[in-house]
C-alpha angles and dihedrals in degrees: 000000000000100000094161090080088070092070090054088057093046090054094053096053133060104248097166092105097037116103119218092251086053092062110095126192119215114201103216126189108217134187122277087264101070095198092056094047095048090049090050098050106027094085092053093054089044091052089058090055090050095047098047113056118219093019134099123204118199124193115225103194123210124189090178115065090201091062095045091049093049094046093047091053085055092057099248097142141052092206137012137204112197146125121300093253098056090043094054089053092052091046094054100039102029109023097248110164126205111234097182141356123235115247104204127210107227119168092335095311133109116232128177094174134057141168142177135303115210106193144162135184114296090235094057097104088171094066112060104129135035094257089055085076088077105131095359129122112256123187121199131174104256137322088254100045113112105203088024097060123334095066091049091045089057092048092052092051086054091055089052095251116123107202095196092059107024102042121094089220138352119199138172131221096218094253101316118126093182092055091056090053093050095046088053094048090045091052092240088126129020100231142001147204125217133154120275117277094028095103091046091048090049091048090048090053090051094247096119145006117239087218087069093070141060118211115222122220088001114202131200118211122179111243094019113095099186135095109262134170095191145040116283127256137195114283122242119312128221099219137187121226118234100251093056117101117259090226089059092044091053089053091050093049093050094048095050089049092057094059111115127205093249094053118109095245090054095047093048092050093042093235138128097222138277131291136201110290112282124222107277092186091110090057087051091050089050089055091051093048090050095041094229138122108019091357094056108158109235117213114252116259088213131075114270110255093247091059095054097082091048095047092047089045091051088048093049093049089051091054091047092053092047089052094049089047092053091048091049092052092047094053090052092060 
């Protein structure tokens, strides 16, 4: 974790009047490119320090969701900004509570929901439906990525296709959405999964052409202009951890809700603002369906039923062999 960035934040703020218990760490999930992520979210965290007198908010950035989740469970933060999947796990197991939901700015539209895109190259005539991925190589963002894997995984199961047993190979890009898109375009993998609006963003930047790709299981949702292969879920929450005071949490919520699209924090983060926390129950239900997070399925301590006949048969064979050995030894005396 790049903790050295914290020193930069402290140097930029007057901390002489801030007590130790008034310094609040905010665990922030950032993009695979750490510099881009820090530049995007630092103004929002600095805004909180400027808006709530006597309190200093410090960003602790994470490029790896596993590390962020582990340290959040250890009580390292007062607040956390992360994907919906990590939040739901912390909500269920640690009592984290969403204060607000991010409203993203994407191609001049305001979006508080997102999902997954499952795609292949446009010239892959052998991959038209989700089930055509059987035996193929699929790349996703990371096992903990919400839009970059888990939402798509759930949709594949709905289509009666289990990627963990029916794919030829499943690999992950160590957290980079753009790497997945490039690997699909270059033919390094057969298909990919990224969060919604990623293809459009890369096309807008001139990195790709949308006509290079075919969207699998393409869905049309009114008011949502981006390719998506799945239902939509609430955007990232800004959440408070259970040990943080309710009074401070209320101040943080109010401050975030005051951010306007024209404010430096919103411009840097490429978002419109924040809205009252949306209902994250659909994310919780996704966790239940996949048996992950707080619903992690534990392996049985007993032998599976199909093994019982074999186990008993083997035990019986051993007893017979021991009996015959004993009789043979007795006859030799």
